[in-house]
C-alpha positions in Angstrom: 14.4 -1.7 -0.4 18.1 -2.1 -0.6 20.6 -2.8 2.7 22.5 0.5 3.3 25.6 0.7 6.2 24.2 1.6 9.6 26.3 4.8 9.6 24.6 6.5 7.1 20.8 5.2 7.9 20.1 8.2 10.0 21.3 10.9 7.4 19.2 9.2 5.1 16.2 9.3 7.3 16.6 12.7 7.8 16.7 13.6 4.1 13.5 11.4 3.2 12.1 13.5 6.3 12.8 16.8 4.7 9.7 17.6 2.8 7.2 17.3 5.9 9.4 20.1 7.4 7.5 22.4 4.9 4.5 22.1 6.8 3.7 24.8 9.4 5.1 22.7 12.2 5.5 24.6 15.9 8.9 25.1 16.8 8.3 23.1 19.9 7.8 19.7 18.0 10.4 20.5 15.4 13.0 21.0 18.5 11.5 17.5 20.0 12.0 15.8 16.3 15.0 17.1 15.9 16.4 16.1 19.9 14.6 12.5 18.9 17.0 11.9 15.9 20.2 12.8 17.7 19.6 9.6 20.1 22.2 7.0 20.1 19.7 3.8 19.8 16.6 3.4 17.4 14.6 2.3 20.6 15.7 5.6 22.3 14.6 7.5 18.7 11.4 5.7 18.4 10.3 6.7 21.9 11.2 10.3 21.5 9.0 10.3 18.8 6.2 8.8 20.1 6.1 11.4 23.0 6.4 13.9 20.5 3.2 12.9 18.7 1.6 12.4 21.8 2.7 16.2 23.0 1.3 17.6 19.6 -1.2 20.0 20.3 -2.2 20.9 16.6 -3.5 18.4 13.7 -0.8 19.9 11.4 2.0 19.0 14.6 0.2 15.5 15.2 0.6 14.4 11.5 3.9 15.8 11.2 5.2 13.9 14.3 3.5 10.4 13.1 4.7 10.8 9.9 8.1 11.3 11.1 7.8 8.5 13.5 6.2 6.0 11.1 9.3 6.8 8.6 11.9 5.9 11.1 10.0 2.7 11.9 9.8 1.6 8.4 13.5 2.1 7.9 14.3 0.2 11.3 12.2 -2.8 9.8 8.9 -2.1 12.2 6.8 -2.7 9.5 3.6 -3.2 11.0 4.0 -0.4 13.7 5.3 1.7 10.6 1.6 1.2 9.4 -0.3 1.8 12.1 1.7 5.3 12.2 1.3 6.0 8.8 -2.4 5.2 9.2 -2.6 7.7 12.2 -0.9 10.3 10.4 -3.5 10.2 7.6 -6.6 10.5 9.6 -5.1 13.1 12.3 -7.6 15.7 10.6 -10.9 14.1 11.1 -12.4 16.1 8.4 -9.7 15.2 5.7 -7.9 11.9 4.9 -4.2 12.3 3.7 -4.3 9.6 0.6 -0.7 10.0 0.4 -0.1 9.1 4.0 -2.6 6.3 3.7 -1.0 4.6 0.8 2.5 4.7 2.8 0.2 2.8 5.2 -0.4 0.5 2.6 2.9 0.2 1.7 4.3 -0.9 4.7 1.5 -3.1 5.5 2.3 -5.1 2.1 5.6 -5.3 3.2 4.6 -7.0 6.5 3.0 -9.3 4.4 -0.6 -7.9 5.4 -2.0 -8.1 1.9 -5.6 -8.0 3.3 -5.1 -5.0 5.0 -3.0 -3.2 2.1 -5.8 -4.2 -0.2 -8.6 -2.7 1.8 -6.9 0.7 2.2 -6.1 0.9 -1.3 -9.2 -0.1 -2.4 -10.5 2.7 -0.6 -8.2 5.1 -2.0 -9.1 4.1 -5.7 -12.7 4.5 -4.9 -12.5 7.7 -3.5 -9.5 9.7 -4.1 -9.8 12.7 -7.1 -6.0 13.3 -7.4 -4.8 11.7 -10.7 -1.2 11.5 -9.1 -2.5 9.7 -5.8 -4.7 7.3 -8.2 -1.8 6.4 -10.3 0.5 5.3 -7.5 -2.7 3.3 -5.8 -2.9 1.2 -9.3 0.6 0.7 -9.0 0.2 -0.3 -5.3 -3.3 -2.3 -6.3 -0.8 -4.4 -9.0 1.7 -5.4 -6.3 -0.8 -6.4 -4.0 -2.3 -8.7 -6.6 1.1 -10.1 -7.4 2.2 -10.9 -3.5 -1.3 -12.4 -2.9 -0.6 -15.0 -5.6 -2.3 -13.7 -9.0 1.2 -13.6 -10.5 -0.3 -13.7 -14.4 -3.0 -10.9 -14.2 -0.5 -8.7 -12.1 2.6 -8.9 -14.3 0.2 -8.3 -17.3 -1.1 -5.4 -15.7 2.5 -4.0 -14.7 3.3 -4.7 -18.2 0.8 -2.2 -19.4 1.8 0.3 -16.9 5.6 -0.2 -17.7 4.5 1.2 -21.5 2.2 4.0 -20.1 4.1 7.5 -19.7 1.5 8.8 -17.2 3.3 5.9 -14.6 6.8 7.4 -15.6 7.8 7.8 -11.7 7.5 4.4 -10.9 8.7 2.2 -14.4 12.1 1.6 -12.9 10.4 -0.5 -10.1 7.7 -1.7 -12.3 10.3 -2.9 -14.9 12.5 -4.6 -11.8 8.8 -6.3 -10.8 8.7 -7.6 -14.4 12.3 -8.9 -14.4 12.6 -10.4 -11.0 8.9 -11.6 -10.9 8.4 -12.6 -14.2 11.8 -13.4 -15.7 11.2 -10.7 -18.0 14.8 -10.4 -19.7 13.7 -7.7 -22.3 12.6 -5.2 -18.9 15.7 -5.8 -17.4 17.3 -4.4 -20.5 15.3 -1.7 -20.8 15.7 -0.8 -17.1 19.8 -0.9 -17.6 19.2 1.2 -20.9 16.8 3.9 -19.7 17.8 3.9 -16.1 20.9 2.8 -15.5 21.3 5.0 -12.4 18.2 3.7 -10.6 18.3 1.1 -7.5 16.3 -0.9 -9.3 19.3 -1.8 -12.2 21.8 -1.6 -9.7 20.0 -4.3 -7.6 19.6 -6.5 -11.0 23.4 -5.8 -11.8 23.9 -7.6 -8.4 25.5 -4.5 -7.2 23.4 -4.2 -4.5 21.2 -7.0 -2.0 17.7 -6.7 -1.5 16.7 -6.4 1.6 13.4 -8.1 3.2 12.0 -4.5 4.1 9.9 -4.5 1.1 7.5 -5.7 -0.9 10.2 -7.3 -3.4 11.0 -10.5 -1.3 6.9 -11.2 -0.8 7.4 -11.9 -4.7 8.8 -15.4 -6.0 11.3 -15.4 -8.9 10.5 -17.3 -11.7 8.0 -19.3 -9.8 10.6 -20.3 -6.9 10.1 -19.4 -3.2 11.6 -16.1 -2.6 13.0 -18.0 0.7 15.6 -20.3 -1.2 16.9 -16.9 -2.9 20.4 -16.8 -1.2 20.3 -13.1 -1.0 17.3 -12.9 0.5 17.3 -15.9 2.9 20.4 -14.8 4.4 19.1 -11.5 5.4 15.5 -12.4 6.2 15.2 -13.1 10.4 13.7 -15.7 11.3 9.5 -15.5 12.0 7.8 -17.4 14.2 4.7 -19.0 12.9 1.7 -17.1 12.3 -1.8 -18.0 13.1 -4.3 -18.8 10.4 -7.1 -16.1 10.8 -10.5 -16.7 8.9 -12.4 -13.9 7.4 -16.4 -13.7 7.8 -18.3 -12.7 4.9 -22.0 -12.2 5.2 -24.7 -11.3 3.0 -27.3 -8.9 3.8 -30.8 -10.1 4.0 -32.4 -10.8 0.6 -29.5 -9.8 -1.5 -28.2 -12.7 -3.4 -24.7 -14.2 -2.3 -21.9 -14.4 -4.9 -20.2 -18.1 -6.3 -17.0 -18.5 -5.9 -16.2 -17.7 -9.6 -17.9 -14.8 -9.7 -16.4 -11.5 -10.7 -17.5 -7.9 -9.4 -17.0 -4.4 -9.7 -16.8 -2.7 -6.3 -18.0 0.7 -6.2 -17.9 1.4 -2.8 -16.7 -0.1 1.0 -18.3 2.0 3.9 -18.5 1.3 7.5 -21.5 2.5 7.5 -24.3 0.2 6.3 -26.7 3.6 5.4 -24.1 5.0 2.9 -23.7 1.8 1.3 -27.4 1.9 0.6 -27.5 5.4 -0.5 -24.8 4.4 -3.1 -26.6 1.1 -4.2 -29.9 3.0 -4.5 -27.9 5.7 -7.0 -27.0 2.6 -8.8 -30.1 0.8 -9.2 -31.5 4.4 -10.4 -29.1 3.9 -13.4 -29.8 0.5 -14.1 -27.3 -1.5 -12.4 -28.0 -4.5 -10.0 -25.7 -3.6 -6.6 -24.9 -6.0 -4.5 -24.1 -5.2 -0.8 -21.8 -7.7 1.0 -21.1 -7.5 4.8 -17.5 -8.2 5.8 -16.7 -9.1 9.2 -13.1 -8.7 10.0 -11.3 -10.8 12.5 -10.6 -7.6 14.4 -14.7 -7.3 14.6 -14.8 -4.1 12.4 -17.9 -4.7 10.2 -17.6 -2.9 6.7 -20.2 -2.9 4.1 -19.0 -3.6 0.2 -21.0 -2.1 -2.8 -20.8 -4.8 -5.9 -21.7 -4.8 -9.3 -21.6 -8.1 -11.2 -19.0 -7.9 -13.8 -19.6 -8.6 -17.2 -16.7 -7.9 -19.2 -18.5 -4.0 -19.5 -19.3 -3.1 -16.1 -16.4 -1.3 -15.5 -17.0 0.8 -18.7 -20.4 1.5 -18.3 -19.5 2.7 -14.5 -16.7 4.9 -15.6 -19.0 6.4 -18.3 -21.8 7.0 -15.1 -19.4 8.6 -13.4 -18.2 5.6 -10.9 -14.8 4.6 -10.2 -14.9 0.7 -9.9 -12.2 -1.8 -8.5 -12.4 -5.8 -10.0 -12.9 -8.4 -7.2 -13.2 -11.9 -7.4 -14.7 -14.5 -4.7 
């Protein structure tokens, strides 16, 4: 989030990576990682880390090497590559997705302004994870994605609710900063300075450190102004080539009603396998719901099947009572 002198960058990377070392990593892979991090250039470090991941023989080694590579790429500003590496690490074990690493990938996708990918990944976690800590983090990410996607009013209202909930304590400094920066809430800044004066967010709000483009903060507008006209951000943002506009193809399965542009839905499942989507829809029908399965073809050609329930204001609560997590989506 914040810029730091290059001379301390690698030291910070090593500190951030320390928790990963708690895993049972083989001495060979650990040696390769240590050697990679002593290289003098970012390109050389990245090359060595990629090589370590390719040579990993166990799931643990592969996940560790990919995680370290992703962490380095993220802190080097290579966000798209970092997102891909975190995702590969999260899926290194084909029998069990690592939701923490999966959310790391979503964070990098968001920071790279790929809100569609970030949203898809976070929704997947929200709908399939059962760990409360993971779900709290996913909910905060979902609100930030909503904000980055332009739904400022609803996103800020949601974040304001989180700021008053002690369950979100680990994220409250960042949430308060968001409310101040993105919503002009001076009270949020006062609370940030009073309760978390030593936090990086409080220092940023005081102007003691600069906000860098390598996080989701620069995606937000400040008080309705484009972030790219704010001096401290515009000065540090590298020029990007124009991106091609990509249209997403949304198709509806046969004999299933199509949602109108103003419809709101509760999404209860998101699958690559149509049979899994049909199975969930069948269960929901037996409970009195009216599920719709929507086929979503992405530009990459990958096809997903979303299970949606028309939202009437009480749908989310009724689904929860029936034992189903859901996520509000609109067309």
